[in-house]
C-alpha positions, 0 to 999 in steps of 0.5 A: 409543789417543789416541796411536795416533789422533793418530799416524794423523791426523798421517800423514794430514795429512802425506800430504795436504800432500805431495799438496797440494805435488804439485798446486800445485808450489813456486816460491820467489821468484815474484810477491810473494815478491819482497818477502818473500824479499828482506826475508829475504835483507836480515835475513840479510845486511844489506849487500844491497840498498843502493839499493832496500831501501825497496821491501820494507823499509818494507812489512814494518815491520808484520810479524815474518814476515821476522824469524821466518824469518830467525831460524829460519835463524840458529838451525838453521844450515840452508841458507836455501832448505831452511829456507823449504821446511820452513816452507812445508810446515809452513804447509800442514800447519797450514792442513790441521790447522785445517781438520780441527779445524773439520770435526770440529766441523761434521761428525759422520762421519769421512769427511765430515771428511776429504773436507773436508780433501782438498778444501782440499789439492787446491784450494790454488791456487784463485783467489779471485774477483777479489782476485788471491789463491790459497787458498795461494801456491806459495811461503812467504807470511806469509798462509799462517801467519796463515791457520793461526792464524786457523783455530785461533782459529775452533776456539777460538771454537767451543770457547768459549776466548776467551783462546786465540782472542785470543792466536791472532788477535794472533799472526796480526796480527803476521804479516799484519795485513790478513788477521788483521783479516778473521779478527778480524771473522769471529770477532767474528760467530761469537762475538756472536750480535747480530753484525752491528751489534756487528761494525760498531761494532767495525770502525768503531772501528778505522778510521783517521781523518784520513789516509784523506781525504788527496788522492793524488799523480799518481804514486800514482794511476798506480801504483794504476791498475795494480792492477785489483782495487783497482777494483770497477768493473773486476771482470768478471761472473764475478768478481762471481759469485764474490762473490755465489754463495758467499753463496747457497751459505751460505744453502742450507747453513744450511738443510741444517744446520738440517734435519740438526739440526747446530747448530754447522754452522748457526752457522758457515754463518749467521755466515759469511754475515753476515760476507760481507754485512758485509764486502762492504758495507764493501768497496763503501763503501770502494772505490767513493767517490773520497774513500777512495782512500787506503784501496784498497791495504787491499784490503777484498775480500780478506775472500773469502780466509777465506770461500772456505776455510770455504766449500770446507771445507763443500762438501767435508764435505757431498760426503763426507757425501751422496755419497762416503761410504766408497766408495773409487771415488767418492773417486777419481772425484772427486779424481783428476780434480780433482787433475789439473785443478788440476796442469795449471792450475799447469803452464799458469801456470809453463810454463817452470819445473819444477813444484817448484823444489828448493833448491840444484837447477840452475835449470830456468828461463833467467831464474832461471839468469841471476839465479843467475849475478848472485848469484854473480858480481856485487858486492853493491852493484850496481844493475841495470835490467831491462825494467819488464815483465820478470816478464810476459815469455814464459819468465820466469814471474813470478820476482823479480830481487830475491829470486833475484839478491839485487841491487838493481834499478830499480823495475818495472811489475809488482810495485813498483806495489803497494808504491808504493800501500801506501807512498805516500812511494815513489810518486814515486820509482817513477814516476821510475824506471819513466818513465826506463825507458819505451821499454825495448824500443828502448834502445840503449847510450846509453840505458843509459849515461843510466840509469847517469848518472842513477841509478848503474845498472851492469848490465842484464839483457836478452832475447837477442840483447841490444843491440849494443855491450854486454859480456855476461859471461853469456848463455843462449838467452833472457837476457843479463847485461851491463855498461853501458860508460862514456860516451865 
């Protein structure tokens, strides 16, 4: 019977994961994957990125993520694209499994448990207040694997298995140190009844010291100013509502749990509320004073990611318990419109790109088609220049040149500033390169030749119809890839 039950559970989890994929889509190489996929590419082929590897390699020194993925590709001999897709699928399965295991400890009814997991599977691309995060990304991110380990650690804490919890949190830490820190904090609250004071003391003991108070350079400040989520004063009212409203909901859920006699649920809701209040206090104390500017890139408000996952797990379970119950029509009335709405929001986010970008398929995005041509037809030691805002251009849909073209490029103004703030030694180089590309839309051949003389750039990617006088061996309706001619 146990084997049959386990097989049924696995089948449902796989079905919900497929549902999650259909809703959120799959877009390797977009946004932060410009760092992670580029690092995996470099691990698999060390000759890549001879000019700009520091823009992803230095940041990843604290994680095993890229080495883990690259190692699995070498071990299995599967094509990299398919192996990364399998990892993405596995990470969603593990997240949903962790949610199911938690829900089984806080809800008695199976329909409540599965309602909780279904809510999470559909809401994976829900934005988390003002943090620039989703519950899960549309590509393989170390945060997903770390989250799965953290959820498993929470189950271990609830089951009083401290050694296992410690191992799982350590695993999360070597995959994504920042998110693991929030997981450790919540597990401390969940385990220690005296929680608030003890956790505060523990967190204080873990804070780094002297470098926190070091002054920042103008280049670092320029990079930081591109990240609105670093500055609480720039958060909109609705983002603050996304901070405060969950705490109010948790207080209400705690009262309901005590009224229902659900001791574990009452414990989880109260500890999650304490965790939220404590982490908010830490975030405010770090992000508002100017003397702690160097700590802003640690993004302490991202504690909301874990809080949101557990909060919506509780929301789903309570809706299943009190409204949906075992009525199929109610399930359809809730989840079909919710799924369609989340699907539509993703189509609006990536309007010029297929909803699922399958490995090896012909690119359905004009920019990705150009990046593929670059990967297949230019020398691996080439250095490219693109509009520093290229990822935000219409039709580009946030695809990373480094990740998908597998070639070096001058720093951009969309994603590289984040790396420059987290690795301050790169900020001067980042500023030099983006300043040299200032006024890109008005560049002519002599401006590209200036980049060639100064940095060694020998190729450019331009928006069609390009610039007169350039030799462009690739072009489509949106993009041209052009060689920079020698100066006269």
